[in-house]
Steps between C-alpha positions, in 0.01 A plus 500: 500500500144587402429760226136610475362701212597863571218749542463857625502526878698179556772551764812294429856464630745635246861619476409859412762710319470866600553761231810633680649147501418457129658837415812394693532203264357226722276235351399328826298642785675521835202369699202273449185686596124496465381664179156541351410421143359821351456366145521160329468492122557252222768646268527459122696175548225350715704534821379647831647846548471615862553835674560496876518779756728458803385499860735671746522607863657833397252788506490691172668841474202606288162369626371483141764235418363225726193359673513372858368148543232477771607295804207260456611427142859441611374261766283308249799469264711382797753779454679651801345757734710800391345770284543436127436683174442393141730715288317646198785691337693202366432146379681190376385335178574132433379189321304264724624288663832673531818389674457765770187348657570364849310277743329673790699432820351221711244401233434129518441464125787728386246740351610842373161649597414691817143558387291757319432866580136582579323615180418856613851555635654359181278725285624806691864385461451435127328834441774694680767306307328580170492873583877499557552290188300744285709783645814302405607482865549122510843345445463163330788256554507213246614169652469242221543548128 
């Protein structure tokens, strides 16, 4: 499996652990899904610390909690044709590369990467995420210690 350097806007396949699953005592996500890297930092130990936001087909109950991915972007990333949203109200945090990274289905090189979000779209996603984070409306689920 191929592990590139993580960077903001990168869309990867990952076993995302929802906050409700974490609060129920689970430590594994129930489904591998596309997720976007919202932040990638070097921690005090020199390791890559990554925050990812999940991508889902479920429309948000609160429109402020997610951003719909434009159809043209989904097509470029080779995702399905159903409507999808990037959830802004929760994130997983893990050390890169973590055990929950998965190869993209049907990728010839077993890559974990779908592609990269367009810069303007990613900037809008990041800015909306940061607003919720400053308002303490983001649930952060730690995945690796």
